Backbone bond lengths (Angstrom), bond angles and torsions (degrees), N, CA, C in turn:
res aa  C-N    CA-C-N  psi(-1)  N-CA   C-N-CA  omega(-1)  CA-C   N-CA-C  phi
1 X - - - 1.463 - - 1.523 109.50 -
2 X 1.336 116.82 127.61 1.451 119.44 178.79 1.526 110.41 -74.55
3 X 1.325 115.51 166.05 1.456 120.37 -175.82 1.527 110.20 -58.79
4 X 1.330 117.82 127.83 1.462 120.89 -176.82 1.533 112.12 -73.82
5 X 1.303 115.65 153.20 1.466 121.83 173.50 1.527 110.02 -85.09
6 X 1.334 115.21 -34.80 1.469 121.24 -177.36 1.526 109.44 -121.29
7 X 1.314 115.78 137.02 1.470 121.67 170.70 1.525 107.91 -110.08
8 X 1.313 116.36 130.50 1.469 121.35 176.31 1.525 107.68 -108.97
9 X 1.317 116.35 121.55 1.461 122.49 -179.91 1.525 109.09 -100.32
10 X 1.320 116.07 127.83 1.467 121.87 175.34 1.525 107.76 -117.02
11 X 1.321 116.62 116.59 1.464 120.72 175.31 1.523 108.09 -102.15
12 X 1.333 115.70 131.37 1.462 117.64 -173.68 1.518 111.58 -147.69
13 X 1.324 114.73 144.46 1.461 122.06 175.70 1.525 108.11 -154.30
14 X 1.311 116.63 118.72 1.472 122.77 179.94 1.529 112.32 54.36
15 X 1.320 115.01 49.71 1.467 121.19 -179.57 1.530 111.45 -115.46
16 X 1.327 118.24 34.22 1.468 119.97 -174.28 1.524 112.48 -58.58
17 X 1.331 118.04 -27.23 1.471 120.88 179.98 1.519 111.98 -76.12
18 X 1.332 116.89 -19.29 1.462 119.68 -169.79 1.526 114.68 -120.91
19 X 1.330 118.06 -24.61 1.459 120.35 -165.58 1.534 112.98 -63.34
20 X 1.325 118.62 -33.28 1.469 119.60 178.72 1.528 110.34 -63.38
21 X 1.318 116.38 -43.54 1.468 120.61 178.81 1.530 110.44 -63.29
22 X 1.327 116.62 -38.91 1.463 120.55 178.09 1.524 110.51 -60.61
23 X 1.325 116.57 -50.99 1.466 120.59 -177.52 1.522 111.24 -65.45
24 X 1.328 117.34 -42.47 1.463 120.63 178.90 1.527 111.12 -59.95
25 X 1.335 116.95 -38.39 1.468 120.08 -178.94 1.525 111.41 -66.73
26 X 1.322 116.65 -28.86 1.473 120.40 177.54 1.526 110.20 -78.46
27 X 1.326 116.35 -45.00 1.467 120.35 179.94 1.525 111.94 -62.09
28 X 1.324 117.66 -24.41 1.465 121.11 -176.92 1.532 113.28 -84.00
29 X 1.329 118.10 1.98 1.463 120.62 179.90 1.529 110.92 -62.58
30 X 1.325 116.29 139.18 1.457 122.48 -173.88 1.529 112.30 -118.29
31 X 1.335 114.40 152.43 1.467 123.60 170.72 1.524 113.92 53.94
32 X 1.320 116.50 31.17 1.467 119.65 179.12 1.521 109.23 -114.50
33 X 1.326 118.11 163.54 1.464 120.17 177.79 1.528 111.65 -62.19
34 X 1.312 116.36 168.00 1.467 120.99 179.23 1.525 110.05 -56.22
35 X 1.322 115.51 136.94 1.460 118.70 179.33 1.521 110.60 -137.68
36 X 1.307 114.91 153.28 1.455 123.19 173.85 1.519 108.76 -112.60
37 X 1.325 116.61 161.33 1.464 122.11 178.52 1.523 107.88 -124.92
38 X 1.315 116.44 118.75 1.456 122.53 177.91 1.527 107.64 -105.30
39 X 1.333 117.50 115.11 1.463 121.16 -177.07 1.529 109.49 -105.16
40 X 1.320 115.60 116.39 1.456 121.14 175.01 1.515 109.68 -94.49
41 X 1.329 116.09 90.15 1.471 121.02 -179.20 1.535 106.67 -90.58
42 X 1.346 115.55 110.80 1.462 120.85 -165.17 1.529 112.90 -92.26
43 X 1.342 115.47 56.24 1.473 121.65 176.01 1.531 112.05 56.63
44 X 1.317 115.27 54.79 1.466 120.47 179.17 1.522 110.83 -62.33
45 X 1.323 114.98 153.06 1.465 120.66 177.26 1.524 111.52 -95.11
46 X 1.336 116.92 -1.54 1.461 120.91 176.54 1.534 108.40 -107.69
47 X 1.325 118.50 -153.24 1.461 121.72 -174.76 1.530 113.57 -96.71
48 X 1.323 116.95 18.97 1.463 119.82 -178.55 1.519 112.19 -56.46
49 X 1.345 117.29 -47.11 1.469 119.92 -176.72 1.517 111.35 -62.86
50 X 1.335 117.39 -40.94 1.459 119.95 -179.77 1.525 110.92 -61.65
51 X 1.336 116.08 -40.02 1.472 120.08 -179.66 1.522 110.42 -66.26
52 X 1.341 116.82 -44.75 1.464 120.55 179.67 1.523 110.54 -62.87
53 X 1.322 117.33 -39.71 1.474 121.05 -178.76 1.525 111.84 -62.17
54 X 1.318 116.93 -36.28 1.466 120.07 176.72 1.524 109.96 -59.62
55 X 1.328 116.41 -44.62 1.469 120.62 178.71 1.526 111.32 -67.63
56 X 1.341 117.01 -42.23 1.459 120.55 -178.55 1.529 111.34 -63.55
57 X 1.324 116.74 -36.17 1.467 120.51 178.01 1.527 111.69 -68.94
58 X 1.318 116.72 -28.01 1.464 121.52 -176.62 1.525 112.46 -89.09
59 X 1.333 116.96 -34.29 1.462 121.10 -174.93 1.531 109.97 -118.04
60 X 1.332 118.33 111.20 1.471 121.98 -177.96 1.530 113.29 -60.30
61 X 1.342 118.09 -23.10 1.463 120.26 -177.85 1.530 112.45 -75.57
62 X 1.337 117.10 -7.69 1.463 120.91 179.75 1.523 109.30 -97.18
63 X 1.320 116.06 126.25 1.461 121.43 174.80 1.521 108.58 -113.10
64 X 1.306 117.10 123.84 1.466 122.54 178.23 1.523 109.16 -96.92
65 X 1.322 115.89 120.71 1.458 121.02 176.77 1.529 108.26 -75.00
66 X 1.325 116.82 126.30 1.457 121.34 -177.47 1.526 110.60 -102.77
67 X 1.303 116.35 94.94 1.457 121.12 177.51 1.530 109.55 -92.91
68 X 1.319 115.18 144.93 1.462 120.23 174.40 1.522 111.99 -91.48
69 X 1.334 115.53 -23.72 1.465 120.95 179.08 1.519 109.38 -134.65
70 X 1.315 116.19 156.76 1.461 121.79 179.26 1.525 110.28 -64.39
71 X 1.336 116.14 130.52 1.460 121.58 -176.71 1.525 113.59 -92.58
72 X 1.328 116.57 -27.86 1.460 119.79 -170.79 1.521 109.11 89.11
73 X 1.316 116.54 160.80 1.466 121.90 -170.92 1.523 112.30 -59.11
74 X 1.336 117.42 -52.45 1.459 120.53 -173.98 1.532 112.10 -66.82
75 X 1.321 117.41 -45.37 1.459 119.70 -177.88 1.526 111.38 -69.24
76 X 1.312 116.88 -33.24 1.460 120.79 174.24 1.526 109.86 -61.22
77 X 1.313 115.93 -45.75 1.460 120.93 179.05 1.528 110.74 -60.52
78 X 1.322 116.15 -45.42 1.468 120.62 -179.17 1.527 111.11 -62.47
79 X 1.326 117.90 -43.65 1.466 120.67 179.00 1.525 111.14 -60.54
80 X 1.322 116.34 -40.58 1.469 119.97 178.03 1.526 110.71 -63.54
81 X 1.333 116.75 -44.65 1.464 120.01 178.57 1.528 111.45 -57.81
82 X 1.319 116.41 -36.57 1.466 120.03 -178.12 1.523 112.40 -61.74
83 X 1.323 117.50 -23.83 1.465 121.56 -178.08 1.530 112.92 -99.31
84 X 1.318 117.35 -2.49 1.462 120.62 -178.64 1.525 110.84 -72.71
85 X 1.333 115.90 132.84 1.463 121.62 178.71 1.527 112.76 -106.37
86 X 1.326 117.64 -12.88 1.451 120.95 -173.23 1.519 114.05 -75.46
87 X 1.325 114.86 160.45 1.461 121.90 174.58 1.534 110.64 -76.21
88 X 1.330 115.62 -20.38 1.464 122.08 179.82 1.524 108.66 -129.96
89 X 1.318 116.03 147.02 1.458 120.56 -177.19 1.523 109.67 -128.40
90 X 1.316 116.81 122.94 1.463 122.68 174.20 1.528 107.79 -110.87
91 X 1.314 116.56 155.11 1.464 121.60 -179.18 1.526 108.67 -127.10
92 X 1.329 115.99 140.80 1.464 120.79 169.74 1.523 107.40 -138.24
93 X 1.309 116.11 113.73 1.459 119.86 179.81 1.525 109.68 -69.98
94 X 1.333 116.13 151.02 1.449 122.08 -166.51 1.509 117.66 -67.53
95 X 1.325 118.19 -6.42 1.465 119.37 174.86 1.528 112.04 -111.20
96 X 1.340 117.19 4.28 1.461 121.55 175.98 1.522 109.35 -106.04
97 X 1.327 117.12 171.65 1.467 119.29 173.72 1.514 110.44 -156.70
98 X 1.335 115.09 157.08 1.460 121.96 -177.50 1.526 110.00 -92.55
99 X 1.326 116.08 133.27 1.463 120.79 -179.46 1.525 112.29 -105.60
100 X 1.309 117.43 -11.46 1.458 121.98 177.20 1.532 107.85 -101.35
101 X 1.330 116.34 115.75 1.469 120.81 -177.24 1.529 112.39 -70.26
102 X 1.321 116.56 -6.55 1.461 120.45 179.40 1.530 111.67 -114.20
103 X 1.322 116.46 19.32 1.467 119.66 -178.48 1.529 111.16 -57.97
104 X 1.330 117.76 -52.48 1.461 120.07 -178.54 1.525 111.35 -61.77
105 X 1.311 116.98 -41.54 1.469 121.22 179.10 1.527 110.44 -59.38
106 X 1.329 116.70 -49.56 1.466 120.88 -177.38 1.522 111.60 -62.14
107 X 1.334 116.64 -45.57 1.456 118.97 -176.29 1.528 111.42 -72.39
108 X 1.314 117.01 -37.15 1.465 119.75 175.94 1.525 110.48 -60.56
109 X 1.322 116.78 -47.05 1.463 120.45 -178.18 1.519 111.46 -63.15
110 X 1.335 116.70 -38.02 1.466 120.15 178.43 1.525 110.80 -63.41
111 X 1.328 117.02 -47.47 1.459 120.35 -178.03 1.525 111.69 -70.57
112 X 1.311 117.23 -35.31 1.464 120.74 178.75 1.522 111.06 -67.73
113 X 1.326 115.67 -30.85 1.467 121.25 -178.06 1.532 112.10 -85.30
114 X 1.335 117.08 -28.06 1.470 121.56 -176.10 1.529 108.95 -114.47
115 X 1.313 116.02 89.72 1.459 120.65 -174.24 1.525 112.88 -69.52
116 X 1.326 117.50 -15.20 1.473 120.33 177.41 1.521 111.70 -82.22
117 X 1.329 117.97 -7.00 1.463 122.05 -177.17 1.528 110.62 -91.18
118 X 1.322 115.68 138.75 1.464 120.95 176.44 1.527 112.01 -105.41
119 X 1.345 116.92 -11.97 1.457 120.14 178.33 1.516 110.23 -157.19
120 X 1.326 114.59 160.64 1.460 122.17 175.37 1.521 107.06 -138.81
121 X 1.331 116.54 133.74 1.457 118.81 177.24 1.520 109.90 -133.56
122 X 1.322 115.29 152.06 1.464 120.93 -178.03 1.523 110.45 -108.79
123 X 1.305 115.12 168.46 1.461 120.23 169.66 1.525 107.94 -66.57
124 X 1.332 116.28 161.18 1.460 120.76 178.75 1.523 109.68 -134.21
125 X 1.311 114.94 160.43 1.459 122.00 172.87 1.525 108.47 -111.79
126 X 1.304 117.10 129.23 1.461 121.62 177.86 1.519 109.03 -80.11
127 X 1.330 116.60 131.35 1.467 122.54 -179.50 1.525 108.74 -118.26
128 X 1.326 115.78 117.10 1.453 121.01 -176.50 1.530 110.76 -94.83
129 X 1.331 115.53 165.92 1.460 120.85 -174.09 1.521 113.18 -62.77
130 X 1.331 117.58 -28.57 1.461 120.24 179.59 1.525 112.89 -82.78
131 X 1.334 116.37 3.45 1.461 120.80 178.52 1.515 114.17 92.50
132 X 1.311 117.66 -7.73 1.459 120.50 178.55 1.525 110.22 -75.88
133 X 1.324 116.19 158.69 1.458 121.54 -177.71 1.522 110.04 -131.09
134 X 1.309 114.74 163.37 1.466 120.90 176.91 1.515 108.20 -151.45
135 X 1.340 115.49 145.21 1.458 119.40 174.76 1.519 110.21 -69.10
136 X 1.310 116.46 150.40 1.458 119.90 -177.89 1.523 111.64 -98.43
137 X 1.326 116.45 -53.85 1.455 120.96 179.63 1.529 111.75 -96.87
138 X 1.313 117.98 9.82 1.466 120.88 -170.78 1.521 112.86 -56.06
139 X 1.334 117.12 -33.62 1.466 119.52 -177.79 1.511 113.91 -71.52
140 X 1.333 117.15 -24.83 1.468 119.98 -176.03 1.519 112.81 -124.86
141 X 1.340 117.15 8.36 1.459 119.97 -174.46 1.522 112.16 -57.75
142 X 1.329 117.04 -39.52 1.461 120.24 -176.74 1.525 112.08 -70.73
143 X 1.314 117.35 -28.51 1.460 120.14 -176.69 1.519 113.18 -100.28
144 X 1.322 117.69 -13.93 1.454 120.49 -179.77 1.524 109.38 -70.66
145 X 1.333 118.62 123.33 1.470 119.91 -177.95 1.519 111.86 -69.06
146 X 1.308 115.28 159.80 1.467 119.45 178.52 1.522 110.69 -71.07
147 X 1.331 116.43 -35.78 1.457 122.02 -179.58 1.520 108.99 -95.09
148 X 1.329 117.21 121.20 1.458 122.71 -176.17 1.529 109.62 -113.52
149 X 1.338 115.66 132.12 1.457 121.31 176.27 1.530 108.99 -118.07
150 X 1.320 116.10 -178.37 1.466 120.51 177.26 1.528 110.38 -55.91
151 X 1.301 117.42 -37.19 1.468 121.03 -179.22 1.519 110.92 -57.61
152 X 1.327 117.66 -51.50 1.470 120.66 -178.58 1.530 111.15 -63.92
153 X 1.327 116.57 -38.42 1.456 119.91 -179.56 1.522 110.66 -62.23
154 X 1.321 116.61 -47.24 1.461 119.88 -175.46 1.519 113.00 -74.80
155 X 1.301 117.25 -21.22 1.460 119.18 176.58 1.527 110.84 -91.29
156 X 1.345 115.52 26.28 1.466 122.99 171.09 1.525 113.39 65.69
157 X 1.308 117.16 26.61 1.456 118.81 175.22 1.521 111.42 -101.58
158 X 1.304 116.53 -32.27 1.452 119.31 -178.98 1.511 113.65 -120.23
159 X 1.331 117.95 -5.34 1.458 120.19 -173.71 1.530 114.11 -62.18
160 X 1.341 120.15 -29.25 1.467 117.27 179.78 1.528 113.87 -78.32
161 X 1.331 117.85 25.57 1.457 120.84 176.34 1.523 108.12 -75.72
162 X 1.313 116.51 86.74 1.464 121.33 -176.77 1.527 109.63 -70.87
163 X 1.339 116.06 158.22 1.453 121.06 -176.70 1.527 112.76 -51.07
164 X 1.323 117.03 -40.38 1.468 120.08 -171.27 1.515 113.86 -67.32
165 X 1.327 117.96 -13.82 1.472 119.51 179.21 1.526 111.85 -107.68
166 X 1.326 117.66 9.70 1.465 121.19 -173.15 1.522 113.24 -108.50
167 X 1.323 114.69 147.53 1.463 122.75 163.97 1.521 106.93 -128.79
168 X 1.346 115.85 139.73 1.457 122.32 -176.94 1.520 110.04 -124.60
169 X 1.317 115.93 157.68 1.460 118.24 166.63 1.525 106.81 -75.50
170 X 1.324 116.44 144.94 1.466 119.90 179.75 1.525 110.68 -62.42
171 X 1.322 116.13 -32.05 1.466 120.25 178.75 1.524 110.96 -63.45
172 X 1.334 116.74 -41.08 1.467 120.18 179.31 1.523 110.98 -67.42
173 X 1.327 116.89 -40.02 1.466 120.54 177.70 1.529 110.35 -61.22
174 X 1.317 116.17 -41.62 1.465 120.61 -179.40 1.521 111.94 -65.32
175 X 1.336 117.34 -22.44 1.467 121.39 -178.10 1.523 112.96 -80.11
176 X 1.336 117.83 -14.81 1.469 120.72 -179.92 1.525 108.53 -64.49
177 X 1.328 118.05 125.57 1.473 119.57 -175.14 1.521 112.71 -63.99
178 X 1.323 115.18 150.17 1.459 120.93 -179.47 1.528 111.07 -58.47
179 X 1.324 116.28 -30.90 1.474 120.32 -178.11 1.519 112.12 -59.13
180 X 1.339 117.77 -27.90 1.468 120.57 179.06 1.524 111.05 -57.36
181 X 1.325 116.59 -41.29 1.456 121.27 -174.73 1.529 112.64 -77.45
182 X 1.327 116.42 -6.54 1.457 121.21 178.19 1.523 112.30 -96.99
183 X 1.334 116.47 -6.76 1.459 120.85 -178.69 1.521 109.03 -86.60
184 X 1.309 116.79 119.42 1.456 119.92 -173.87 1.514 114.63 -64.48
185 X 1.334 117.66 -31.00 1.467 119.92 -175.86 1.528 111.57 -115.51
186 X 1.335 116.50 28.08 1.464 119.60 178.14 1.528 109.50 -69.35
187 X 1.322 116.02 144.96 1.461 120.99 -176.64 1.523 109.94 -120.79
188 X 1.338 115.38 174.87 1.458 119.52 178.18 1.527 111.66 -63.05
189 X 1.341 118.60 -25.79 1.457 120.62 177.74 1.522 110.49 -58.62
190 X 1.324 118.01 -49.74 1.461 120.69 -178.94 1.528 110.64 -63.50
191 X 1.316 116.66 -42.19 1.466 120.75 177.93 1.525 110.24 -57.49
192 X 1.337 116.16 -47.30 1.461 120.08 -177.99 1.526 111.69 -65.79
193 X 1.327 117.28 -34.44 1.464 119.70 177.38 1.527 110.85 -65.05
194 X 1.329 116.50 -39.85 1.467 119.22 176.19 1.529 110.57 -63.79
195 X 1.331 116.61 -42.68 1.464 120.62 179.64 1.527 110.49 -62.48
196 X 1.328 116.92 -37.57 1.461 120.55 -178.87 1.524 113.13 -71.60
197 X 1.317 117.84 -9.05 1.458 119.95 170.59 1.535 110.47 -69.41
198 X 1.343 116.49 -16.81 1.460 121.50 -177.88 1.525 113.08 -99.94
199 X 1.333 117.97 -8.19 1.455 120.32 -178.46 1.512 110.84 163.56
200 X 1.323 116.15 -177.34 1.458 120.73 -177.79 1.523 110.60 -86.77
201 X 1.332 115.41 169.70 1.468 122.16 172.54 1.522 108.92 -109.02
202 X 1.316 115.68 148.14 1.464 121.73 175.28 1.519 108.16 -110.01
203 X 1.333 116.55 130.64 1.463 121.74 -178.55 1.521 110.37 -100.83
204 X 1.339 116.08 123.70 1.464 121.81 172.89 1.521 108.71 -95.30
205 X 1.303 117.50 126.21 1.459 120.33 -173.85 1.524 113.69 -81.85
206 X 1.345 117.39 -6.07 1.465 119.34 174.30 1.530 109.76 -77.02
207 X 1.340 116.45 140.47 1.464 121.20 175.98 1.521 108.21 -83.50
208 X 1.326 116.90 103.19 1.463 122.25 -174.55 1.522 113.41 -97.68
209 X 1.338 117.29 -9.71 1.459 120.86 -168.22 1.523 111.03 -134.22
210 X 1.329 115.90 141.17 1.467 121.42 166.66 1.527 107.63 -98.04
211 X 1.315 115.16 117.24 1.463 122.35 -178.34 1.521 107.83 -103.61
212 X 1.325 115.73 116.40 1.450 120.67 -170.91 1.539 111.65 -83.23
213 X 1.322 116.07 130.09 1.461 122.79 176.41 1.526 107.73 -106.76
214 X 1.329 117.43 113.68 1.464 121.28 -177.91 1.519 110.72 -118.92
215 X 1.305 115.92 151.23 1.468 120.94 179.78 1.519 111.41 -71.11
216 X 1.345 116.84 -16.60 1.464 119.79 -179.60 1.520 112.23 -75.58
217 X 1.326 116.54 -19.50 1.458 119.47 -178.19 1.527 111.19 -63.28
218 X 1.325 116.65 138.09 1.458 121.05 -178.56 1.521 111.61 -59.45
219 X 1.327 116.05 -40.11 1.465 120.01 -177.63 1.521 110.91 -64.77
220 X 1.309 117.24 -41.99 1.456 120.53 -175.77 1.523 113.00 -73.45
221 X 1.338 116.88 -13.68 1.459 119.62 176.71 1.533 112.22 -86.22
222 X 1.326 116.49 -4.90 1.457 120.12 -178.69 1.526 110.88 -87.93
223 X 1.333 115.74 152.87 1.459 120.67 175.38 1.525 108.94 -73.83
224 X 1.333 116.05 164.40 1.462 119.74 178.09 1.523 110.93 -61.05
225 X 1.327 115.90 -36.11 1.463 120.52 177.52 1.527 110.48 -62.23
226 X 1.325 117.08 -45.67 1.469 121.42 -179.76 1.525 110.85 -64.93
227 X 1.326 116.49 -38.68 1.463 119.88 178.49 1.518 111.28 -62.54
228 X 1.344 116.67 -43.44 1.459 119.74 179.41 1.519 111.09 -64.40
229 X 1.340 115.83 -45.81 1.463 119.65 179.59 1.523 111.22 -59.06
230 X 1.334 115.84 -46.00 1.457 119.80 -178.65 1.525 111.46 -64.02
231 X 1.336 116.15 -41.17 1.459 119.99 -179.69 1.524 111.15 -62.77
232 X 1.325 116.16 -43.59 1.466 120.12 178.89 1.527 110.42 -61.69
233 X 1.323 116.68 -45.98 1.465 120.68 -179.58 1.533 111.13 -62.83
234 X 1.331 116.68 -40.53 1.468 121.06 179.79 1.529 110.54 -65.04
235 X 1.322 116.96 -44.82 1.464 120.28 179.63 1.525 111.31 -60.90
236 X 1.334 116.44 -40.93 1.465 120.14 178.95 1.523 111.34 -63.88
237 X 1.336 116.35 -40.42 1.472 119.18 -179.94 1.521 111.21 -70.76
238 X 1.336 117.75 -38.33 1.458 120.76 178.57 1.527 110.44 -64.62
239 X 1.325 116.27 -37.80 1.461 120.40 177.49 1.526 109.91 -55.92
240 X 1.307 116.15 -41.29 1.456 121.18 179.12 1.526 111.30 -67.60
241 X 1.358 116.82 -39.95 1.464 120.21 178.85 1.534 111.74 -55.65
242 X 1.337 115.68 -36.55 1.461 120.73 -177.71 1.529 112.44 -92.22
243 X 1.341 115.18 15.65 1.469 121.08 178.43 1.529 112.26 53.77
244 X 1.327 114.97 33.86 1.465 122.87 175.21 1.529 113.05 62.21
245 X 1.326 115.27 24.51 1.467 120.81 177.75 1.517 111.29 -61.82
246 X 1.335 116.32 -35.57 1.471 121.27 -179.13 1.531 110.03 -113.02
247 X 1.314 115.34 37.60 1.464 121.19 -172.68 1.523 113.16 -54.25
248 X 1.318 116.54 -43.98 1.469 120.37 -178.14 1.529 111.24 -57.50
249 X 1.321 116.55 -43.24 1.457 120.66 -176.64 1.529 111.87 -75.95
250 X 1.334 117.14 -37.08 1.463 119.52 175.82 1.528 110.73 -62.41
251 X 1.326 116.39 -44.48 1.466 119.54 179.93 1.526 111.15 -62.91
252 X 1.338 115.88 -41.30 1.462 119.52 178.21 1.521 110.91 -64.08
253 X 1.339 116.39 -37.84 1.463 120.18 179.00 1.521 111.22 -65.70
254 X 1.325 116.98 -37.71 1.465 120.40 177.26 1.521 110.70 -62.76
255 X 1.324 116.87 -44.84 1.458 120.05 -179.96 1.524 110.94 -64.38
256 X 1.332 117.21 -39.51 1.458 120.08 177.79 1.524 111.30 -63.75
257 X 1.332 116.09 -39.57 1.467 120.41 177.75 1.518 110.97 -61.02
258 X 1.320 116.25 -36.03 1.457 121.29 179.44 1.529 112.59 -80.33
259 X 1.320 116.43 -3.69 1.457 119.59 -179.58 1.507 113.18 80.59
260 X 1.325 116.36 22.21 1.461 120.95 -177.34 1.521 108.88 -101.25
261 X 1.307 117.10 119.26 1.458 120.66 179.42 1.524 111.64 -102.36
262 X 1.330 117.50 -24.18 1.457 121.17 179.24 1.513 109.33 -134.71
263 X 1.306 115.97 130.41 1.451 120.37 -179.61 1.517 109.13 -157.88
264 X 1.316 116.66 156.75 1.450 122.06 173.68 1.513 108.06 -117.67
265 X 1.325 117.31 146.47 1.454 121.14 -177.42 1.515 110.73 -121.05
266 X 1.296 114.70 155.51 1.459 120.95 176.55 1.510 108.45 -160.93
267 X 1.321 116.95 168.61 1.457 121.36 -178.89 1.511 109.61 -122.82
268 X 1.332 116.26 132.15 1.450 121.62 177.76 1.522 110.10 -108.08
269 X 1.319 116.19 -173.46 1.454 120.99 179.41 1.525 110.17 -59.81
270 X 1.307 116.49 161.43 1.466 123.91 179.86 1.525 111.62 63.95
271 X 1.349 117.08 17.78 1.456 119.61 175.29 1.503 114.63 69.04
272 X 1.331 118.22 30.87 1.464 120.48 179.03 1.516 109.94 -89.35
273 X 1.328 115.89 132.98 1.452 120.97 174.04 1.522 108.09 -94.09
274 X 1.312 116.02 122.39 1.457 121.17 -178.02 1.518 108.73 -107.80
275 X 1.321 116.76 125.77 1.459 121.74 174.59 1.514 108.05 -112.40
276 X 1.304 115.59 119.68 1.468 121.00 -178.31 1.518 109.09 -103.91
277 X 1.306 115.94 125.54 1.459 121.52 179.48 1.516 108.52 -107.31
278 X 1.301 115.64 128.58 1.456 119.84 178.14 1.520 109.26 -94.13
279 X 1.311 115.81 122.88 1.460 121.68 177.56 1.517 109.47 -125.79
280 X 1.319 115.42 159.15 1.457 118.80 172.27 1.524 108.83 -62.34
281 X 1.335 116.37 147.16 1.463 120.54 -177.85 1.519 112.40 -57.46
282 X 1.325 117.30 -34.05 1.458 120.07 -174.89 1.527 112.85 -90.54
283 X 1.338 117.21 4.58 1.463 120.35 -178.83 1.523 109.43 -87.25
284 X 1.334 116.07 65.75 1.455 120.71 -174.57 1.528 112.06 -70.05
285 X 1.333 116.83 -29.46 1.470 119.74 -179.70 1.513 111.20 -60.45
286 X 1.330 116.41 -47.06 1.462 119.53 179.65 1.518 111.15 -65.54
287 X 1.325 117.04 -37.29 1.458 120.01 -179.72 1.520 110.70 -61.29
288 X 1.326 116.15 -46.09 1.466 120.40 178.99 1.527 109.88 -63.29
289 X 1.320 115.71 -42.72 1.464 121.27 179.87 1.522 111.32 -56.82
290 X 1.335 116.91 -48.45 1.455 120.34 -178.42 1.521 111.79 -67.83
291 X 1.341 117.10 -37.73 1.462 119.51 179.64 1.530 110.47 -62.95
292 X 1.332 116.24 -40.17 1.463 120.10 179.24 1.528 111.29 -66.27
293 X 1.323 115.44 -43.59 1.448 119.30 -178.91 1.519 111.92 -61.52
294 X 1.316 115.45 -43.39 1.444 118.38 -172.78 1.517 112.79 -87.59
295 X 1.327 116.01 23.94 1.458 118.94 163.94 1.528 107.69 -65.88
296 X 1.346 115.32 -18.41 1.458 120.52 176.06 1.522 109.70 -80.39
297 X 1.320 116.57 140.48 1.457 120.80 169.64 1.519 106.51 -107.35
298 X 1.308 115.99 119.89 1.448 120.72 -171.30 1.520 111.60 -109.26
299 X 1.332 117.41 128.25 1.469 119.44 178.90 1.517 110.89 -72.50
300 X 1.312 116.43 132.02 1.454 123.04 174.91 1.530 107.84 -117.73
301 X 1.320 119.46 178.31 1.462 121.38 -174.47 1.521 113.38 -49.64
302 X 1.329 115.17 152.13 1.452 120.12 -176.10 1.515 107.96 72.88
303 X 1.283 117.98 -124.02 1.459 121.42 172.84 1.530 108.31 -127.51
304 X 1.321 114.03 29.59 1.452 118.43 -175.12 1.527 111.28 -75.24
305 X 1.287 115.13 153.22 1.456 122.43 176.32 1.520 107.89 -120.60
306 X 1.329 115.68 130.91 1.459 120.25 177.29 1.519 109.78 -82.31
307 X 1.308 116.26 124.81 1.454 121.30 173.10 1.523 107.95 -126.62
308 X 1.301 116.03 148.94 1.467 119.77 179.03 1.509 109.12 -121.92
309 X 1.293 116.22 132.83 1.450 120.75 175.16 1.518 109.14 -119.56
310 X 1.311 115.32 149.71 1.459 120.85 -178.73 1.520 108.63 -102.00
311 X 1.318 116.51 127.51 1.451 120.67 178.80 1.523 108.87 -122.54
312 X 1.300 117.04 117.36 1.452 120.40 174.01 1.514 109.86 -74.16
313 X 1.302 117.21 151.08 1.462 120.35 179.11 1.529 110.43 -67.21
314 X 1.298 114.19 138.31 1.460 118.28 -179.62 1.526 110.95 -71.50
315 X 1.314 114.50 140.48 1.458 119.06 177.13 1.517 108.75 -93.72
316 X 1.289 117.21 133.56 1.463 122.32 -178.38 1.522 110.04 -99.63
């Protein structure tokens, strides 16, 4: 097999129900340059490895990573990247699958044509356990620009670009700092933000991927309150990782996560940043919601702490 143009990374753990469909969806890609498949099977306790080995024995383009111990999500991903030979790298997680047989072709052509781009991602379809589906970007597809920057990502327009719908330049992947792979709860959002330091993203409006939503996922077992709290905390920490280079957009993303569309800011003694939200006096639900959320103290630039206070509108 000659050197591939594209490397496809599959990360998998306990996906025996899904992994065959994932691999078949990759093997069925048409009219694209030569590609290899690197499977990071992370010492599953089910039959995932046996299933992958059957495919690896049959298809020379599939390389099965043989780990003796569980690596964890980030380190598994890093090990797979180390074996990639392609100029472009696509990812498909082991419980997702591609429904567009020309996904690799489309994304390769986009990146080959747009040298300023470091990644390309497509729309996705959410697939639930009962077999029902839902559009992912359907609400904003018409208004979402083709060219995506850090600004669009942080303002919740491009951030749901999950790994399974992305293709990256190998150069951009190599630029992701080693520290990313040491963070236990790092997500594709942080990875994509690092990649976007190298160039823009191109959005394909076709839904090329089925992204599986399962009740076993840690995120889906959390309450909406916990999800909001975690998202706010993650955004604050990511802001620090980037040395507050994109501070304006991170702060705006935090407010959007909290459901705040209008707010005024100011700074008090001890470097505290105060955000005052004006609500109707009778909007007690929102007041309680914000008070619960801001049990968190979030570090902002310098040594500032974000605090939120609720101000009812004055009656005249």
